[in-house]
N, CA and C atoms as a LAMMPS dump frame, in Angstrom:
ITEM: TIMESTEP
0
ITEM: NUMBER OF ATOMS
579
ITEM: BOX BOUNDS ff ff ff
-5.0000000000000000e+02 5.0000000000000000e+02
-5.0000000000000000e+02 5.0000000000000000e+02
-5.0000000000000000e+02 5.0000000000000000e+02
ITEM: ATOMS id mol type element x y z
1 1 1 N -210.02 -251.36 -169.584
2 1 2 C -208.926 -250.414 -169.646
3 1 3 C -208.646 -250.112 -171.11
4 2 1 N -208.285 -248.888 -171.354
5 2 2 C -207.805 -248.532 -172.69
6 2 3 C -206.4 -247.956 -172.556
7 3 1 N -205.659 -248.075 -173.645
8 3 2 C -204.279 -247.589 -173.649
9 3 3 C -204.022 -246.827 -174.933
10 4 1 N -203.276 -245.744 -174.81
11 4 2 C -202.812 -244.989 -175.964
12 4 3 C -201.29 -245.163 -175.973
13 5 1 N -200.807 -246.171 -176.716
14 5 2 C -199.376 -246.533 -176.643
15 5 3 C -198.421 -245.392 -176.968
16 6 1 N -198.698 -244.596 -178.003
17 6 2 C -197.741 -243.557 -178.391
18 6 3 C -197.62 -242.453 -177.328
19 7 1 N -198.614 -242.344 -176.455
20 7 2 C -198.537 -241.381 -175.351
21 7 3 C -198.127 -242.045 -174.039
22 8 1 N -198.051 -243.385 -174.044
23 8 2 C -197.765 -244.165 -172.839
24 8 3 C -198.722 -243.793 -171.713
25 9 1 N -200.027 -243.765 -172.048
26 9 2 C -201.071 -243.454 -171.078
27 9 3 C -202.119 -244.557 -171.117
28 10 1 N -202.539 -244.997 -169.936
29 10 2 C -203.609 -245.976 -169.813
30 10 3 C -204.712 -245.394 -168.941
31 11 1 N -205.954 -245.639 -169.341
32 11 2 C -207.111 -245.161 -168.592
33 11 3 C -207.744 -246.342 -167.876
34 12 1 N -207.735 -246.279 -166.547
35 12 2 C -208.34 -247.313 -165.708
36 12 3 C -209.838 -247.057 -165.679
37 13 1 N -210.623 -248.084 -165.986
38 13 2 C -212.071 -247.942 -166.083
39 13 3 C -212.744 -248.551 -164.857
40 14 1 N -212.999 -247.726 -163.862
41 14 2 C -213.694 -248.175 -162.651
42 14 3 C -215.196 -248.113 -162.927
43 15 1 N -215.938 -249.182 -162.66
44 15 2 C -217.376 -249.186 -162.949
45 15 3 C -218.124 -248.039 -162.263
46 16 1 N -219.095 -247.475 -162.991
47 16 2 C -220.008 -246.435 -162.506
48 16 3 C -219.299 -245.114 -162.202
49 17 1 N -218.234 -244.818 -162.949
50 17 2 C -217.556 -243.531 -162.792
51 17 3 C -217.58 -242.713 -164.077
52 18 1 N -218.419 -243.123 -165.032
53 18 2 C -218.521 -242.393 -166.292
54 18 3 C -217.464 -242.769 -167.305
55 19 1 N -216.612 -243.726 -166.961
56 19 2 C -215.494 -244.029 -167.849
57 19 3 C -215.886 -244.851 -169.07
58 20 1 N -217.035 -245.505 -169.066
59 20 2 C -217.464 -246.211 -170.276
60 20 3 C -217.718 -245.194 -171.384
61 21 1 N -218.35 -244.079 -171.037
62 21 2 C -218.575 -243.013 -172.025
63 21 3 C -217.252 -242.439 -172.51
64 22 1 N -216.324 -242.231 -171.588
65 22 2 C -215.006 -241.711 -171.963
66 22 3 C -214.29 -242.714 -172.859
67 23 1 N -214.326 -243.994 -172.481
68 23 2 C -213.678 -245.053 -173.267
69 23 3 C -214.198 -245.067 -174.703
70 24 1 N -215.512 -245.066 -174.861
71 24 2 C -216.104 -245.094 -176.203
72 24 3 C -215.66 -243.888 -177.029
73 25 1 N -215.624 -242.722 -176.4
74 25 2 C -215.222 -241.5 -177.101
75 25 3 C -213.754 -241.563 -177.514
76 26 1 N -212.895 -241.998 -176.602
77 26 2 C -211.448 -242.063 -176.876
78 26 3 C -211.17 -243.085 -177.983
79 27 1 N -211.79 -244.275 -177.894
80 27 2 C -211.552 -245.299 -178.913
81 27 3 C -211.962 -244.809 -180.301
82 28 1 N -213.008 -244.01 -180.357
83 28 2 C -213.495 -243.495 -181.642
84 28 3 C -212.637 -242.339 -182.159
85 29 1 N -212.104 -241.522 -181.249
86 29 2 C -211.464 -240.266 -181.651
87 29 3 C -209.958 -240.186 -181.449
88 30 1 N -209.356 -241.205 -180.884
89 30 2 C -207.913 -241.172 -180.644
90 30 3 C -207.252 -242.317 -181.417
91 31 1 N -206.691 -242.022 -182.582
92 31 2 C -206.052 -243.069 -183.386
93 31 3 C -204.967 -243.798 -182.595
94 32 1 N -204.961 -245.104 -182.723
95 32 2 C -203.954 -245.907 -182.046
96 32 3 C -204.354 -246.375 -180.667
97 33 1 N -205.483 -245.891 -180.146
98 33 2 C -205.907 -246.335 -178.814
99 33 3 C -206.426 -247.767 -178.915
100 34 1 N -206.169 -248.548 -177.874
101 34 2 C -206.57 -249.954 -177.862
102 34 3 C -207.285 -250.267 -176.559
103 35 1 N -208.131 -251.298 -176.606
104 35 2 C -208.936 -251.693 -175.445
105 35 3 C -208.513 -253.08 -174.979
106 36 1 N -208.381 -253.251 -173.671
107 36 2 C -208.09 -254.565 -173.101
108 36 3 C -209.317 -255.441 -173.255
109 37 1 N -209.114 -256.74 -173.405
110 37 2 C -210.252 -257.654 -173.593
111 37 3 C -211.18 -257.684 -172.383
112 38 1 N -210.664 -257.351 -171.207
113 38 2 C -211.498 -257.219 -169.999
114 38 3 C -211.556 -255.736 -169.674
115 39 1 N -212.735 -255.174 -169.671
116 39 2 C -212.886 -253.722 -169.522
117 39 3 C -212.421 -253.218 -168.164
118 40 1 N -212.897 -253.827 -167.092
119 40 2 C -212.644 -253.312 -165.741
120 40 3 C -211.561 -254.141 -165.054
121 41 1 N -210.321 -253.731 -165.241
122 41 2 C -209.2 -254.408 -164.593
123 41 3 C -208.356 -253.377 -163.852
124 42 1 N -207.59 -253.858 -162.916
125 42 2 C -206.728 -252.962 -162.142
126 42 3 C -205.45 -252.658 -162.914
127 43 1 N -204.77 -251.656 -162.437
128 43 2 C -203.472 -251.285 -163.005
129 43 3 C -202.526 -252.481 -162.964
130 44 1 N -202.498 -253.175 -161.832
131 44 2 C -201.569 -254.292 -161.667
132 44 3 C -201.902 -255.449 -162.605
133 45 1 N -203.2 -255.708 -162.818
134 45 2 C -203.594 -256.758 -163.764
135 45 3 C -203.177 -256.395 -165.189
136 46 1 N -203.331 -255.136 -165.561
137 46 2 C -202.964 -254.699 -166.909
138 46 3 C -201.464 -254.852 -167.144
139 47 1 N -200.669 -254.557 -166.144
140 47 2 C -199.212 -254.712 -166.261
141 47 3 C -198.859 -256.199 -166.305
142 48 1 N -199.511 -256.983 -165.439
143 48 2 C -199.272 -258.42 -165.399
144 48 3 C -199.627 -259.081 -166.733
145 49 1 N -200.731 -258.625 -167.36
146 49 2 C -201.156 -259.157 -168.664
147 49 3 C -200.3 -258.627 -169.813
148 50 1 N -199.348 -257.735 -169.509
149 50 2 C -198.484 -257.08 -170.505
150 50 3 C -199.293 -256.229 -171.492
151 51 1 N -200.474 -255.779 -171.046
152 51 2 C -201.268 -254.854 -171.849
153 51 3 C -200.718 -253.444 -171.706
154 52 1 N -200.371 -253.082 -170.484
155 52 2 C -199.82 -251.756 -170.193
156 52 3 C -198.378 -251.913 -169.708
157 53 1 N -197.642 -250.848 -169.855
158 53 2 C -196.249 -250.838 -169.408
159 53 3 C -196.18 -250.224 -168.007
160 54 1 N -195.282 -250.711 -167.17
161 54 2 C -195.111 -250.083 -165.848
162 54 3 C -194.714 -248.609 -165.953
163 55 1 N -194.162 -248.205 -167.108
164 55 2 C -193.774 -246.81 -167.31
165 55 3 C -194.941 -245.928 -167.746
166 56 1 N -196.081 -246.531 -168.077
167 56 2 C -197.254 -245.742 -168.473
168 56 3 C -197.69 -244.821 -167.34
169 57 1 N -198.333 -243.713 -167.717
170 57 2 C -199.06 -242.886 -166.749
171 57 3 C -200.478 -243.426 -166.749
172 58 1 N -200.983 -243.722 -165.577
173 58 2 C -202.321 -244.283 -165.44
174 58 3 C -203.263 -243.197 -164.95
175 59 1 N -204.419 -243.101 -165.602
176 59 2 C -205.436 -242.122 -165.22
177 59 3 C -206.664 -242.883 -164.754
178 60 1 N -207.247 -242.451 -163.653
179 60 2 C -208.473 -243.064 -163.146
180 60 3 C -209.442 -241.974 -162.715
181 61 1 N -210.706 -242.166 -163.055
182 61 2 C -211.77 -241.295 -162.552
183 61 3 C -212.332 -241.983 -161.32
184 62 1 N -212.334 -241.294 -160.193
185 62 2 C -212.881 -241.86 -158.964
186 62 3 C -214.102 -241.051 -158.539
187 63 1 N -214.966 -241.691 -157.795
188 63 2 C -216.249 -241.098 -157.443
189 63 3 C -216.5 -241.24 -155.953
190 64 1 N -217.277 -240.339 -155.393
191 64 2 C -217.688 -240.447 -153.997
192 64 3 C -218.292 -241.839 -153.812
193 65 1 N -217.706 -242.686 -152.95
194 65 2 C -218.169 -244.069 -152.843
195 65 3 C -219.597 -244.207 -152.309
196 66 1 N -220.073 -243.243 -151.558
197 66 2 C -221.447 -243.302 -151.054
198 66 3 C -222.417 -243.1 -152.222
199 67 1 N -222.098 -242.161 -153.083
200 67 2 C -222.901 -241.931 -154.28
201 67 3 C -222.738 -243.092 -155.268
202 68 1 N -221.541 -243.638 -155.351
203 68 2 C -221.262 -244.752 -156.25
204 68 3 C -222.143 -245.957 -155.918
205 69 1 N -222.327 -246.249 -154.634
206 69 2 C -223.187 -247.365 -154.227
207 69 3 C -224.61 -247.176 -154.743
208 70 1 N -225.121 -245.96 -154.63
209 70 2 C -226.479 -245.68 -155.086
210 70 3 C -226.548 -245.783 -156.615
211 71 1 N -225.529 -245.312 -157.309
212 71 2 C -225.491 -245.433 -158.758
213 71 3 C -225.487 -246.903 -159.177
214 72 1 N -224.725 -247.731 -158.464
215 72 2 C -224.72 -249.17 -158.748
216 72 3 C -226.101 -249.777 -158.538
217 73 1 N -226.779 -249.341 -157.499
218 73 2 C -228.137 -249.829 -157.222
219 73 3 C -229.077 -249.46 -158.366
220 74 1 N -229.038 -248.21 -158.804
221 74 2 C -229.902 -247.777 -159.909
222 74 3 C -229.581 -248.553 -161.188
223 75 1 N -228.303 -248.82 -161.417
224 75 2 C -227.907 -249.604 -162.588
225 75 3 C -228.533 -250.993 -162.516
226 76 1 N -228.444 -251.63 -161.345
227 76 2 C -229.026 -252.967 -161.17
228 76 3 C -230.539 -252.93 -161.399
229 77 1 N -231.186 -251.848 -160.966
230 77 2 C -232.627 -251.7 -161.189
231 77 3 C -232.925 -251.607 -162.686
232 78 1 N -232.163 -250.794 -163.401
233 78 2 C -232.388 -250.629 -164.847
234 78 3 C -232.139 -251.926 -165.617
235 79 1 N -231.224 -252.744 -165.116
236 79 2 C -230.882 -254.003 -165.78
237 79 3 C -231.809 -255.154 -165.375
238 80 1 N -232.772 -254.878 -164.492
239 80 2 C -233.71 -255.91 -164.06
240 80 3 C -233.15 -256.869 -163.021
241 81 1 N -232.024 -256.513 -162.397
242 81 2 C -231.423 -257.374 -161.375
243 81 3 C -232.029 -257.134 -159.994
244 82 1 N -232.792 -256.068 -159.864
245 82 2 C -233.474 -255.731 -158.613
246 82 3 C -234.956 -255.579 -158.953
247 83 1 N -235.794 -256.278 -158.205
248 83 2 C -237.224 -256.264 -158.527
249 83 3 C -237.901 -254.933 -158.253
250 84 1 N -237.575 -254.315 -157.14
251 84 2 C -238.245 -253.045 -156.84
252 84 3 C -237.229 -252.013 -156.395
253 85 1 N -237.316 -250.854 -156.976
254 85 2 C -236.431 -249.739 -156.651
255 85 3 C -237.104 -248.933 -155.552
256 86 1 N -236.536 -248.997 -154.345
257 86 2 C -237.083 -248.21 -153.247
258 86 3 C -235.987 -247.93 -152.225
259 87 1 N -236.119 -246.831 -151.491
260 87 2 C -235.144 -246.567 -150.431
261 87 3 C -235.062 -247.71 -149.419
262 88 1 N -236.199 -248.327 -149.099
263 88 2 C -236.215 -249.419 -148.119
264 88 3 C -235.414 -250.621 -148.63
265 89 1 N -235.61 -250.966 -149.91
266 89 2 C -234.878 -252.085 -150.503
267 89 3 C -233.375 -251.779 -150.522
268 90 1 N -233.004 -250.565 -150.915
269 90 2 C -231.599 -250.169 -150.943
270 90 3 C -230.988 -250.286 -149.545
271 91 1 N -231.667 -249.742 -148.54
272 91 2 C -231.143 -249.787 -147.159
273 91 3 C -230.966 -251.223 -146.683
274 92 1 N -231.939 -252.077 -147
275 92 2 C -231.848 -253.477 -146.591
276 92 3 C -230.613 -254.135 -147.219
277 93 1 N -230.376 -253.847 -148.48
278 93 2 C -229.216 -254.423 -149.172
279 93 3 C -227.897 -253.908 -148.583
280 94 1 N -227.84 -252.635 -148.231
281 94 2 C -226.639 -252.064 -147.607
282 94 3 C -226.411 -252.707 -146.235
283 95 1 N -227.482 -252.896 -145.473
284 95 2 C -227.345 -253.533 -144.149
285 95 3 C -226.867 -254.977 -144.287
286 96 1 N -227.408 -255.703 -145.258
287 96 2 C -226.994 -257.096 -145.473
288 96 3 C -225.513 -257.18 -145.82
289 97 1 N -225.024 -256.22 -146.57
290 97 2 C -223.613 -256.198 -146.973
291 97 3 C -222.719 -255.468 -145.994
292 98 1 N -223.272 -255.045 -144.854
293 98 2 C -222.518 -254.307 -143.829
294 98 3 C -221.843 -253.066 -144.414
295 99 1 N -222.569 -252.368 -145.293
296 99 2 C -222.063 -251.135 -145.887
297 99 3 C -221.768 -251.243 -147.365
298 100 1 N -221.816 -252.465 -147.908
299 100 2 C -221.512 -252.695 -149.315
300 100 3 C -222.747 -253.219 -150.026
301 101 1 N -223.047 -252.652 -151.164
302 101 2 C -224.101 -253.175 -152.031
303 101 3 C -223.521 -254.401 -152.718
304 102 1 N -223.937 -255.59 -152.294
305 102 2 C -223.323 -256.828 -152.767
306 102 3 C -223.991 -257.345 -154.03
307 103 1 N -223.381 -258.361 -154.603
308 103 2 C -223.918 -259.02 -155.791
309 103 3 C -223.186 -258.59 -157.033
310 104 1 N -223.095 -259.504 -157.995
311 104 2 C -222.424 -259.201 -159.248
312 104 3 C -220.987 -259.678 -159.248
313 105 1 N -220.304 -259.341 -160.299
314 105 2 C -218.892 -259.701 -160.447
315 105 3 C -218.048 -258.905 -159.455
316 106 1 N -216.855 -259.42 -159.156
317 106 2 C -216.005 -258.74 -158.183
318 106 3 C -215.717 -257.305 -158.593
319 107 1 N -215.387 -257.097 -159.861
320 107 2 C -215.038 -255.749 -160.301
321 107 3 C -216.194 -254.768 -160.119
322 108 1 N -217.439 -255.27 -160.071
323 108 2 C -218.6 -254.392 -159.905
324 108 3 C -218.711 -253.851 -158.48
325 109 1 N -218.208 -254.601 -157.526
326 109 2 C -218.3 -254.181 -156.127
327 109 3 C -216.933 -253.909 -155.506
328 110 1 N -215.88 -254.094 -156.291
329 110 2 C -214.532 -253.876 -155.764
330 110 3 C -214.357 -252.426 -155.341
331 111 1 N -213.608 -252.219 -154.264
332 111 2 C -213.331 -250.833 -153.875
333 111 3 C -212.491 -250.153 -154.957
334 112 1 N -212.663 -248.848 -155.073
335 112 2 C -211.942 -248.11 -156.104
336 112 3 C -210.434 -248.204 -155.909
337 113 1 N -209.991 -248.248 -154.652
338 113 2 C -208.552 -248.303 -154.406
339 113 3 C -207.935 -249.596 -154.945
340 114 1 N -208.745 -250.631 -155.172
341 114 2 C -208.25 -251.891 -155.742
342 114 3 C -207.742 -251.673 -157.174
343 115 1 N -208.344 -250.744 -157.89
344 115 2 C -207.994 -250.504 -159.285
345 115 3 C -206.73 -249.669 -159.456
346 116 1 N -206.415 -248.829 -158.487
347 116 2 C -205.358 -247.838 -158.642
348 116 3 C -204.303 -247.98 -157.549
349 117 1 N -203.239 -247.211 -157.677
350 117 2 C -202.303 -247.074 -156.558
351 117 3 C -201.896 -245.611 -156.435
352 118 1 N -201.021 -245.32 -155.518
353 118 2 C -200.719 -243.922 -155.179
354 118 3 C -200.005 -243.154 -156.277
355 119 1 N -199.524 -243.831 -157.31
356 119 2 C -198.794 -243.136 -158.366
357 119 3 C -199.688 -242.66 -159.503
358 120 1 N -200.967 -243.022 -159.465
359 120 2 C -201.854 -242.713 -160.582
360 120 3 C -202.368 -241.281 -160.538
361 121 1 N -202.724 -240.773 -161.728
362 121 2 C -203.421 -239.493 -161.836
363 121 3 C -204.875 -239.767 -161.503
364 122 1 N -205.435 -239 -160.605
365 122 2 C -206.819 -239.204 -160.195
366 122 3 C -207.656 -238.001 -160.602
367 123 1 N -208.766 -238.251 -161.261
368 123 2 C -209.704 -237.21 -161.664
369 123 3 C -210.988 -237.439 -160.881
370 124 1 N -211.46 -236.452 -160.144
371 124 2 C -212.689 -236.673 -159.378
372 124 3 C -213.934 -236.586 -160.248
373 125 1 N -214.788 -237.569 -160.136
374 125 2 C -216.124 -237.506 -160.728
375 125 3 C -216.964 -236.95 -159.586
376 126 1 N -217.269 -235.678 -159.653
377 126 2 C -218.041 -235.1 -158.562
378 126 3 C -219.498 -235.168 -158.947
379 127 1 N -220.15 -234.074 -159.09
380 127 2 C -221.551 -234.115 -159.482
381 127 3 C -221.665 -234.109 -160.996
382 128 1 N -222.823 -234.491 -161.471
383 128 2 C -223.026 -234.641 -162.908
384 128 3 C -222.649 -233.379 -163.669
385 129 1 N -222.963 -232.202 -163.109
386 129 2 C -222.683 -230.969 -163.845
387 129 3 C -221.193 -230.727 -164.028
388 130 1 N -220.344 -231.291 -163.165
389 130 2 C -218.912 -231.091 -163.331
390 130 3 C -218.238 -232.291 -163.985
391 131 1 N -219.018 -233.314 -164.322
392 131 2 C -218.444 -234.485 -164.969
393 131 3 C -217.785 -234.113 -166.29
394 132 1 N -218.435 -233.244 -167.057
395 132 2 C -217.879 -232.862 -168.351
396 132 3 C -216.523 -232.173 -168.175
397 133 1 N -216.354 -231.434 -167.104
398 133 2 C -215.056 -230.808 -166.827
399 133 3 C -213.986 -231.873 -166.628
400 134 1 N -214.335 -232.936 -165.889
401 134 2 C -213.391 -234.039 -165.699
402 134 3 C -213.069 -234.692 -167.034
403 135 1 N -214.085 -234.858 -167.872
404 135 2 C -213.9 -235.454 -169.195
405 135 3 C -212.935 -234.608 -170.032
406 136 1 N -213.125 -233.3 -170.029
407 136 2 C -212.248 -232.407 -170.791
408 136 3 C -210.818 -232.499 -170.264
409 137 1 N -210.673 -232.587 -168.946
410 137 2 C -209.344 -232.699 -168.349
411 137 3 C -208.654 -233.978 -168.812
412 138 1 N -209.378 -235.106 -168.78
413 138 2 C -208.804 -236.37 -169.241
414 138 3 C -208.441 -236.266 -170.719
415 139 1 N -209.337 -235.733 -171.534
416 139 2 C -209.067 -235.598 -172.975
417 139 3 C -207.834 -234.75 -173.24
418 140 1 N -207.639 -233.71 -172.457
419 140 2 C -206.471 -232.857 -172.627
420 140 3 C -205.182 -233.628 -172.47
421 141 1 N -205.124 -234.517 -171.49
422 141 2 C -203.916 -235.297 -171.28
423 141 3 C -203.763 -236.424 -172.277
424 142 1 N -204.86 -236.826 -172.903
425 142 2 C -204.802 -237.876 -173.921
426 142 3 C -204.65 -237.296 -175.326
427 143 1 N -204.567 -235.967 -175.413
428 143 2 C -204.449 -235.262 -176.688
429 143 3 C -205.624 -235.576 -177.606
430 144 1 N -206.811 -235.669 -177.027
431 144 2 C -208.055 -235.882 -177.764
432 144 3 C -208.906 -234.643 -177.546
433 145 1 N -209.523 -234.138 -178.595
434 145 2 C -210.335 -232.933 -178.479
435 145 3 C -211.801 -233.293 -178.259
436 146 1 N -212.362 -232.881 -177.139
437 146 2 C -213.774 -233.188 -176.859
438 146 3 C -214.702 -232.207 -177.588
439 147 1 N -215.292 -232.65 -178.681
440 147 2 C -216.14 -231.77 -179.474
441 147 3 C -217.599 -231.773 -179.029
442 148 1 N -218.025 -232.803 -178.336
443 148 2 C -219.429 -232.867 -177.939
444 148 3 C -219.541 -233.428 -176.533
445 149 1 N -220.654 -233.168 -175.902
446 149 2 C -220.88 -233.706 -174.565
447 149 3 C -221.183 -235.193 -174.659
448 150 1 N -220.873 -235.878 -173.581
449 150 2 C -221.123 -237.305 -173.514
450 150 3 C -222.582 -237.58 -173.171
451 151 1 N -223.028 -238.757 -173.551
452 151 2 C -224.379 -239.182 -173.165
453 151 3 C -224.349 -239.644 -171.725
454 152 1 N -225.318 -239.239 -170.959
455 152 2 C -225.448 -239.687 -169.574
456 152 3 C -226.828 -240.288 -169.403
457 153 1 N -226.913 -241.384 -168.639
458 153 2 C -228.176 -242.098 -168.514
459 153 3 C -229.069 -241.55 -167.402
460 154 1 N -228.497 -240.858 -166.435
461 154 2 C -229.305 -240.393 -165.308
462 154 3 C -230.015 -239.083 -165.635
463 155 1 N -231.304 -239.052 -165.397
464 155 2 C -232.065 -237.82 -165.584
465 155 3 C -232.004 -236.953 -164.336
466 156 1 N -231.843 -237.601 -163.179
467 156 2 C -231.742 -236.897 -161.9
468 156 3 C -230.359 -237.178 -161.339
469 157 1 N -229.697 -236.182 -160.831
470 157 2 C -228.375 -236.365 -160.236
471 157 3 C -228.489 -237.345 -159.068
472 158 1 N -227.665 -238.368 -159.102
473 158 2 C -227.663 -239.364 -158.025
474 158 3 C -227.429 -238.69 -156.687
475 159 1 N -226.575 -237.68 -156.65
476 159 2 C -226.255 -237.007 -155.387
477 159 3 C -227.485 -236.386 -154.738
478 160 1 N -228.455 -235.974 -155.546
479 160 2 C -229.672 -235.375 -154.985
480 160 3 C -230.557 -236.401 -154.285
481 161 1 N -230.367 -237.668 -154.599
482 161 2 C -231.2 -238.723 -154.028
483 161 3 C -230.585 -239.373 -152.784
484 162 1 N -229.35 -239.01 -152.456
485 162 2 C -228.685 -239.617 -151.294
486 162 3 C -229.508 -239.532 -150.01
487 163 1 N -230.078 -238.364 -149.661
488 163 2 C -230.82 -238.29 -148.396
489 163 3 C -232.098 -239.146 -148.379
490 164 1 N -232.601 -239.509 -149.559
491 164 2 C -233.819 -240.321 -149.615
492 164 3 C -233.515 -241.814 -149.505
493 165 1 N -232.346 -242.224 -149.972
494 165 2 C -232.009 -243.642 -149.978
495 165 3 C -231.178 -244.067 -148.766
496 166 1 N -230.318 -243.201 -148.291
497 166 2 C -229.531 -243.519 -147.096
498 166 3 C -230.237 -242.957 -145.875
499 167 1 N -230.293 -243.753 -144.811
500 167 2 C -230.669 -243.207 -143.514
501 167 3 C -229.376 -243.12 -142.703
502 168 1 N -229.458 -242.66 -141.469
503 168 2 C -228.245 -242.459 -140.661
504 168 3 C -227.465 -243.763 -140.492
505 169 1 N -228.18 -244.856 -140.252
506 169 2 C -227.514 -246.147 -140.027
507 169 3 C -226.788 -246.641 -141.275
508 170 1 N -227.468 -246.62 -142.43
509 170 2 C -226.832 -247.139 -143.647
510 170 3 C -225.714 -246.222 -144.133
511 171 1 N -225.859 -244.932 -143.919
512 171 2 C -224.782 -244.01 -144.305
513 171 3 C -223.542 -244.274 -143.457
514 172 1 N -223.742 -244.485 -142.169
515 172 2 C -222.615 -244.778 -141.276
516 172 3 C -221.952 -246.111 -141.661
517 173 1 N -222.765 -247.127 -141.946
518 173 2 C -222.221 -248.414 -142.381
519 173 3 C -221.39 -248.251 -143.656
520 174 1 N -221.945 -247.536 -144.622
521 174 2 C -221.256 -247.346 -145.9
522 174 3 C -219.975 -246.53 -145.722
523 175 1 N -220.032 -245.485 -144.913
524 175 2 C -218.83 -244.665 -144.681
525 175 3 C -217.736 -245.483 -144.005
526 176 1 N -218.126 -246.351 -143.081
527 176 2 C -217.144 -247.195 -142.403
528 176 3 C -216.532 -248.191 -143.397
529 177 1 N -217.378 -248.848 -144.183
530 177 2 C -216.905 -249.85 -145.128
531 177 3 C -215.999 -249.217 -146.191
532 178 1 N -216.346 -248.036 -146.647
533 178 2 C -215.633 -247.39 -147.764
534 178 3 C -214.637 -246.326 -147.305
535 179 1 N -214.123 -246.464 -146.116
536 179 2 C -213.208 -245.463 -145.562
537 179 3 C -212.02 -245.186 -146.492
538 180 1 N -211.399 -246.227 -147.042
539 180 2 C -210.24 -246.033 -147.926
540 180 3 C -210.647 -245.345 -149.233
541 181 1 N -211.809 -245.701 -149.764
542 181 2 C -212.274 -245.046 -150.989
543 181 3 C -212.639 -243.586 -150.746
544 182 1 N -213.153 -243.292 -149.566
545 182 2 C -213.462 -241.899 -149.227
546 182 3 C -212.164 -241.087 -149.209
547 183 1 N -211.116 -241.643 -148.632
548 183 2 C -209.816 -240.962 -148.613
549 183 3 C -209.266 -240.798 -150.031
550 184 1 N -209.43 -241.824 -150.862
551 184 2 C -208.991 -241.755 -152.248
552 184 3 C -209.734 -240.647 -152.988
553 185 1 N -211.031 -240.562 -152.771
554 185 2 C -211.839 -239.529 -153.427
555 185 3 C -211.424 -238.133 -152.967
556 186 1 N -211.181 -237.98 -151.672
557 186 2 C -210.72 -236.677 -151.156
558 186 3 C -209.379 -236.303 -151.783
559 187 1 N -208.504 -237.301 -151.941
560 187 2 C -207.203 -237.051 -152.583
561 187 3 C -207.422 -236.585 -154.018
562 188 1 N -208.348 -237.24 -154.733
563 188 2 C -208.618 -236.879 -156.131
564 188 3 C -209.152 -235.454 -156.223
565 189 1 N -209.989 -235.053 -155.297
566 189 2 C -210.555 -233.705 -155.345
567 189 3 C -209.482 -232.643 -155.175
568 190 1 N -208.407 -232.99 -154.492
569 190 2 C -207.315 -232.028 -154.288
570 190 3 C -206.142 -232.238 -155.224
571 191 1 N -206.282 -233.187 -156.163
572 191 2 C -205.175 -233.559 -157.036
573 191 3 C -204.998 -232.552 -158.172
574 192 1 N -203.766 -232.208 -158.433
575 192 2 C -203.416 -231.324 -159.557
576 192 3 C -202.46 -232.062 -160.469
577 193 1 N -202.738 -232.028 -161.773
578 193 2 C -201.86 -232.699 -162.732
579 193 3 C -200.54 -231.959 -162.829
């Protein structure tokens, strides 16, 4: 999490939502911004740790949870935590987790709704091409000027690979498991600041 005290704004950093790139940019370009010693914490943990104030406005970027699972899988592949990257391996892992790609720290697999609550500003991370729009929107509220595009690690949009990695069974399992996150994402897509 990062906080800009003079604006009373905190940015919740949910894993695999592009917020690491946003965090790095804000810390470099927004004087006075500070980073919590634990990057991926919930709003409630930040308040409990007295890092953020309950009066802060909290901003979170949320992502389609079905796409988020696949992004987490690709991340694990790039980090060498998965031996072979294949649709079959991904499906097997989703089935083993009953809809959840398991393994790793809790914050890596925690549902997005765990990080936020209904009072937060939600910015949808939709497809890669509109990610920069979300970034500009966040920067506008943080009074930071986005002069350059962020670095992104994916060469192919994760959303384009969904039909190859999910079959009907694993998609249904994932949709059932992530029902609350799907609702959160739909809320973010319709959210107006």
